[in-house]
N, C-alpha and C positions, 0 to 999 in steps of 0.2 A: 780482804778488800775486794769490792766489786769492780767490774770492768770500768775503766776510766771513760770509755766512749758511750756508756749507757746513759741516755738522756732521761732524767727523772720524769716519771709519768705514772699516773694512777692515784690510788688512794694513799694519803699521807696521814697516818695515824699519829696523834699527839697524846701523850699520856696526861692524865688528870693529876690533881694534887693529892694523891693518896699516899699515906705513910705506911699503910699495910702492904709490905712488899710481896707477900704471897698472893694477896688478891690482885695486885698489879701484874704480877707475872702470869697468873692464870688467865686473866682477861687478855693480856697482850699476846700470849701464845695462841689463844683462840683466834685473835685478829690476824696474826701472821699465818696461821694455818689456813685462813680463808683466802690467802693470796696477796695480802698487803705486803709490799716489799720496801716500804720506806716508813721508818718510825722515828719520831722525835721525842726525846726524853725531856719533859718539862715538869718541874715540881717546885712550886714556890713555898710549900709548907714544910718540907723535909729539912732536917738538919744537914750539915755538910757531910757528916758521917753516913747518914741515910742515903744521901744523894750519891755518894761514891759507891755504896753497896748496891743500890738499885741500878745505877748506870752500868756497873760491871756485870750484874746479872742480866740485864737487857742486852748487853753486848754478846753474851753467850747465846741468848735466844735468837738474835738477828743473824748470828753466824749459822746457827742450826738451820734457819730457813732462808739463808742466802739473801738476806735483806740488809738494807743500809740502816745504820743508826746515826742519827743526827742529835747533837746536844744543844739544847736551847740556852742561849745567853751566857755560856760559861766555856770559854776556850780552854782554860786549864783542865777542867773536868773532861772535856772531849779528848784532850791529849792523854790524860791519865788513864782513861778506859779504852784507849785505842779506837775511838769512834771513827766513823767514816767521814764525819764532818761536824760543823757547828752552824747554828742559825743565830744571827745577831740582830737585835733591834737597834733603833737609832741611838740609844744611850748605853749600848752594851759593849762598846769598844770600837776601835778604828778598823774598818774593813780591810784596808791595805795591810795593816799590821797582822791581822788574823790570817789573811791570805799568805803572807810570807811565812808565818809560823806553821801553818798547815802544809805548805809546800815543803818546808824543811823536815817535817815529820814523815814524809813519804809521798809517793804519787797517788793521785786519784782522790784526795780529800776534797769534800764538798763544802762550799761556803754559801749559805743562804742569807738573804737580807730582807728584813721587813721594810716595806715601802709605803704602807698604810694606804693613803689615798693620793699619793703624789707621784706623778710621772717624772718630774725633775729629780726627785730623790732616787728613783729607779735608775736613771741615767748615771747618776753619781755612783751608785752601788755597782753598776755594770762596769764602769771604768776602773773601780777599785778591785775588781776580780771576782765579783759574786758569780756563782754558778746558776742560781735561780733567784727569782724575785717574788716576794709574797705581798699580796694586796688584801685589804679588808678593813673593816668588817663588812661583808656583803649583806648580812642579815643580822637580826638581833641575836646576840650571843650571851648565853648564861655565864660564860667564862669572863667576858669583858662587856658587861651590860651597857656601859656608857660610851663604848667606842663609836667613833664617827663611821658613817656608811661610806663604802666605796662604790663607785659607778662601774658596772660591768664593762662599759666601753674602755676602761683602763686596760683590760686584759689584752684586747687586740692592739691597742696603741702601744703597749709596752713590748709585746712580742715583735711588732713591726720595727720599733725603734731600737731594740737591743738584740733580737734574735735568741734571747734566753728563754728557758722554760718559765712559765708563770704559775704561781700557786695562789689559789683562792682560799680565804679563811674567813670564818666568822659566821656562826649560826647555820652551818650547812647541814641539811638533812636529806633523807631520800626524796623528799617532795620537791626540793628546790635545786638539787645538785645537777640535774640534766641541763638546766639553763646555763649554768657556769661552764659546763663542758662544751656546750654548743657555742658559747662566746669565745672559746679558745683556751680555757684553763687546762694546763698540763697535769696539774696536781690539785687535789681537793684535800685541804687539811681539816681533819675532823677530830673532835674530842668527845663531846657529850653524846652525840648520836651513835657513838661506838661504845664507849666505856659505861654509859648509863643505860644502855639497852639491856633488856632482859636476857638476850642471847647475843653477845658481842660477835660471835662467829657469823651468825646469820646476818647481823647488821653489816659486817664487813663484806660479806658475799654480795649483798645488794648493791653496795657501792662499786665493787670491782665489776659487777655485771654491767653497770651503767657504762663504764669505760670500754668493756668488751663489745657492747652493742654499738658504741660510737666508732670503734676501730673497724668493725666489720662494715659499717655503713660508708666508711671513707675509702674502702678498697675499690 
């Protein structure tokens, strides 16, 4: 388990709907090897047995690279594989219940919440015990092509209102990522621009370098 006082920050890799576990692990290890320290396991196509297999294998990889593993939309799977936390959407369970179960499992478990384009929803999530808040989609996304767009102004508003780390998601690429970091995003959640890249490791390095440049500029 990572330090409980470590504020989530940087590239937040999210896995694609791949049922080929070897392919998934190879790409993910390349991304973690490039410095990504937060990984979300999300797979809407795999069977329950495959999801358990992949989650446990990814737990091993994240331990190897001292990275956090967050499970998407499935608290039971997160507890099963001893993940560092879970991320829940609006219809994926009650945040306060998830917070209590994570705390009962041990210290330092992370709870993330999807807030879409809604600041009021973010305030509710913060009161329920979320550790970070996700907004999106900021750009056209191949994963959710019909998702509504979020206004970048939400990032600063949510940080000011809650004090929590803010995650931006939705169609993020190397070309548009810097603007979201400048707007105050602590985390950039990326799927396609990492896993569909010809070289996932180089793609991850480009994203991590954007945060490094911003960190240096803020000193």
